[in-house]
C-alpha positions, 0 to 999 in steps of 0.5 A: 520912154523910148527903147533907145532912151531906156538903154542909153540911161542904162549904159549911163549908170556905168559912169560910176566906173567910167575909167574901167568902162572906157578901158573896156571900150578901147579894148573892144575896138582893138578886138574888133580890128583884130577880128577884121584882120584875120579874114584878110590874112587868111586870103593872103596866106591862100594867095601866097601858098598858091603862088609859091611866095613867102607864107611863114611871116604871114602865118606868124602875124596871123598867129600873133594877132589871134593870140592877142585877140584871145587874150584880150577877149578873155580879159574883157570878158572877165572884167565886163562880167565883174563890172556888170555884177557889181553894177547890178547889185548897186542898182538893186540897192538903189531901187531897194532904198528908193522903195523904202522911201516911197509913200505907203500908198505906192506899194498899196496901189501897185502891190508888193509882188509887182514891186519886187518883180520890177526890182529883180527883173529890172536889175536883170535887164540892166545886167544883160544890157551891160554885160552883152554890150561891153563884152560882145556887142561893142566889138561887133559894131566896131568890126562891122564899121571897119569891114564895109570900107575895107571890103569896098577897098578890096573889091567894090562889086563883092562888097556890094553883096555884103552891104546889101546883106547888112541893109536887109538885116537892118530893114527886117529888124526895124520892121519887126520892132515897129510891128511888135512895140505895142505888143511887148509893152502889153506883155510887160503889163501882163507880167506885172499883173501876174506877179502882183496876183501871186504876191497878193495871194501868197500874202493872204494864204490863211484867208485862201485856205480858210475860205477854200479859195485854192481852186478859184485863185489858181483858176484866176492866175491861170486866166492871167497867164493865158492873157500873158501868153495871148499877148506874147505869142504874136511878138514871139512869132514876129521875132521867129519870122525875123530869124528865118528871113535873116538866115535865108538872106545869109545863105543867099548872100554866101552863095552869091559871093561864091558865084560872083567870085567865080565869075570875076576869077574867070575874068582874072579880076580877083584872086582865089585868096580874095574870094576866100577873104570875102567868104570869111568877111561874109561869115564874120558879117553874118555872125556879127549881124546875128549877134546884133540882131539878137541883142536888138531883140533882147533890148526891145523885149527888155525896154518895158522892163527897164522903163518900169524899173526907172519909173520906180527909181524916178517915183516921187519921194513923199518926204524930202530931207532938207540939205541944211537939216540939223540934228534933233538932240537932247529931246525932252518931248514937248510936242506942239501942233500949230494949225496943222492941216493935211488933205488927201488929194482934192477931197475932204479926207484928211485932218484940219486945223489941229492945235494941241500940245503935249508937255514932257511926260504927259499922255495924250490919247486920240480917240474917235470913229474909224477914219477920223484922222487919228493915225494921220495925225501921228503919221505927221509927227514921224514925218511919214506925211508932211502937213500942207499947212501949219507946223509941228514942233518938238521942243520948239523946233520945227520937225521939217528942219531936222534930219529924219534919222534924228527925228525917228530915233526920238520916237518909239512906236508900237503898231497895232500890227506888230510888224515883225521880221522873219528873224530871231526874236532878239534881232526883232527886239534890237530893231530900234537899238542894234547895239543893245546887249543881250542883257538889255534885250532880256530886260526889255522882254521882261518888262514887256512880259515876254521873257517867259514865253521866249525862254520856252521857244526852241533856241529861245531868243534865237527863235525865228518869228516867221514872216510878219511874225507868223510863227508866234501868236498875236499876243506874243507878237505884240509883246515883242513889239512892246519890248522893242519900243522899251529897248529903244528908250525914245523920249516920245512914245506912240501906242497904236492899239498896243494891247489890242491883240492880248487877252485880258490877263496879258493885257493887265500885265502889259498895261503895268509895263506900259505905265512904267514905260510911259513915266518921263516920256511923252506918250500918244495913244491911238485907241478904239478901246476907250479903257486903254486911254482912261488915265490919259492926261488929255483926251482928244476926240476926233471926228471927220479930221477935226478935234471936236472935244478935248479934256480928261475922261471924267470931264468928257463923259460929263459933257455928254458929247461924242466921247460920252456917246462912244463910251455909252455905245461901247459899254465902257465905264469911268475908271475907278479910283487908283486906291482900289485893288487892281482886281477891281479896276476898270472892266474893259471891253464889256458889251453894252 
């Protein structure tokens, strides 16, 4: 994307308020004409005074135009400022919503810090472009466009000096832009690297502290900053040189106008008032050219930032909702995978030819070695990914034919990483049902065995969980996540190692709560701890993306295949009969 393309697209975003933007354009034309009229009236007043002519009418007109320019300038500044602020927040919201729809791999590849930087720096660049263009630069362009023919009409020889100044400014700006285009793109890449590194390190502060990485990480960041400065200094040098050269050209032009004016006045070819007008023209032109030169510099420096922002906006959304999608209603929870295949890129990673069924109220466990395709399989049920072949049905309806909201409202998930927000505990539990009452939140917490520890926290249910739940223990985080799933009351439940962060005593309590929660719900359990899936109605054993075994715990153990080997290697035993006391139930996590 070229420099001009990025800024034209930025201005095109104002189309949502086209009438206000159009009005500001017209107002800027008026302001530009008024600014041009003032030097002419100044010269006329000087001539009138020197010749003893009527001057008060000219002064009155000058004052009226000045008052109009001031009033219009204030109104334009206020309206442009409000317009730019509204549009910046709207652009930030669009970028935020787009980021939430992108594949998880997008953030994994670019990093959270770099993505946040793209959003914030991009919207700041948009704001600066809109505000300065509508409030200042447009009137400057109008003044320059009208100034040249007006000056030529008054005296072409003196006007040629102004034209030469404009040409010098233009040539110098084009030269500097050409010389620094590659360098500024490199500067933006280094900025992204710095922000990405900062986000990466801050997100892993416990690791940095426990492994004594403070000095190493600080040194690495300083190295990235040194690279940033090395790329930025040449760019800044060129723009600093441009400022010196344009200042010199302005001074030479002003001196030349006085010199030529004095010579023409000695020959009686110009009046003193016309010389004054041309001096004022030169001051106006220099001011506007400096203004535009600074704007061009900012445009150029912000172009890579805008490009990164628009790249984020244009990033391909992994899952697209069909326009004619219907609503998934009255879900019973009958889930069926029919010849489902999903492949990562061109390799052999993925899942292949999955065929299985979960009837309403059944529990289906997915087990197998790490990377065998369990998480990918259930990610497709939530349409976090779409299969490239086959289809997934809920109650006989292809999930690609229903809205994403209705599909995901029908599914509650308890992740291995609880995924808590830096908000109050009650608000975290309410994520799935924002309209839930306090009593319903408390009841869900009780079922998840979380109510007692929540009561002991300062402010109870108002206690802030911290970033990613850092203010809570692992078991507390997991129980709040389970309470969140309980409160959602979804007919389909996914448990991704839901008890992995709990101690043995707490796990037994949560297991009872989950057993109650699963009643009447179709439940999918992803597990490495096989004891958590022992009572499943059906166990699917995955290996290299395929279902290689299926059946009950007892049948699979007796078969002597992969599942039996996993049980033997993990030291797990077949669950005892349900009539035995709870204290004598399955021993979990025993070492082989």
